[in-house]
N, C-alpha and C positions, 0 to 999 in steps of 0.2 A: 095193354093192347094199343092204347093211343100213342104211347111212347114209341112202340115198334113201328107204327104207321108213320110217325114223324121221321124216324131214322131212315126208313125205306124211301120216303119222299125226298129227303136230303140227299141220299145216295143217288137216286134217280136223277134229280135235278143237277147235281154236281157232275155226274157221269155224262149226262146229256150236254151240259155246257162244254165240257172238255171234248166230247165227241164232235159236237157241232162247231165249236170254235176253232179247234186245232191250235197249232202254234202260230205265233205272230211272225210274219215274214216281211222282209222288205218288198218282195215281189208278191202281189196279191194273187196273181193267177199262176196256175201250174206251169204254163209255158215259160213264163218269166223266171220262175224258180229253177226249172230244169236248164234253161238257157244260161242262167248265172252259174249253175254248177258245172256245166260243160266248159264254159269260158274259164272258170277257175281251175278245173283240172288241166285244161290245155296250157294255161299259164304256169301253174305250179310244176307240172310234169314235163313241160317243154316237149309236147307230143310232136311226132313227125307226121307227115301227110297221111301215111297209111293208118296210123293210130287215130288221127283226126277223122278220117273217112269212116273208120269202124265205129267211133263214138257217135258220129252223126247218123250212121245207119241204125245204130241201137236206139238213138233218140227218136228217129222217125218210126221205128217199129213199136216202141213203147208208148209214144204220145197218145195214140187213140185209146189205149188201155187206161192210161192215167186220166184222160178226159172222161171216159165212161165211169170210172170210179168216182170222180168228182161229181158227175151228174147223179150217180146213184146216191151219194151222200146227201146231195141237195134235195133229192126227191123224198128223202125221209123227213125233212124238216116239217112239212105240214102234218105228217102223222104224229111226230113228237109233240107238236103244238096242240093237236087235237087231244092227245092222251093227257097232256098236262092240264088242259082245260076241262077235262071230263071229271065226273064225280069219283070214278075209280079208274085205275090203269088196267088196260087189257094186256096183261103180260104176254099172252100168246102172240098178239099182233106185234108187240115190240120185239119179242124174241125172233119172230119170223123175219122181220125187216132187218134186224141186225145180223141174223144168221145168213141171209142172202147176201148182204153187203160183205160180210166176212168171207164168204165163199169166193166172191169176185176178187176180193183183196188177196186172198191166198193164191188164187190163180196167177194174178199179176206178180206177186212176190216170187213165185216159182220161176216165172219167166225172167224176172229181174236177176235172180241168182244165177241162172244159166248165162245170161248176157254179161253179168259181172265177171264170171269165171272166164268167158271168152276174152273179154277186154284185159283182164289181169294177165292172161297168158301172153298177150302182146307186149306187156311192159318189160322194160329192161330191169336188171337188178338195181341199177341206180334209181330208176323211176319208182320202183317199189320202196326203196329206202326213203325217198322224198315223201312218198305217200304216208309211210309210217311216221316220219318226223312231223308231218302235218297233223296226223291223228293224235300224236302225243301232245302237240301244242293245243289242239282242240280240246282234249281231255283236261288239260291244265286250265285252259280258259274257262271251261264250264265247271271246273272244280269237281270232277267225278271222283267219288270216293267209294271204296269197297264197302259193301253192305255187310255188316257183321251180325 
């Protein structure tokens, strides 16, 4: 029983650290990261003015949603700290907080997919090829391998 408790604690702490820490980025705030991505897309794909305007409109539409997600995640930090400091973990509290954040995240992802499809439709075949070439380079850089 004690071994199971230790394993559960390690999984919870590891998962919490990954969830709360996220990836390490050059730009610490979401606006900086998105601005960097937009500038990168503009440079790599050599976007025309209509495409730049569409991308900017998408950024303006999505930014409040991204900021709300960021706020939601940060609001969970005290709850996780409280749970880690307590004698036992209230799994229902943790599940509810993560479930609510996941619901918000799913809503934003659905919106992102729709806007991605709209933007993709504006790209020329050459721009799509450039994007695929960058994706291939990215995969090689990060050494993605097929899971067997």
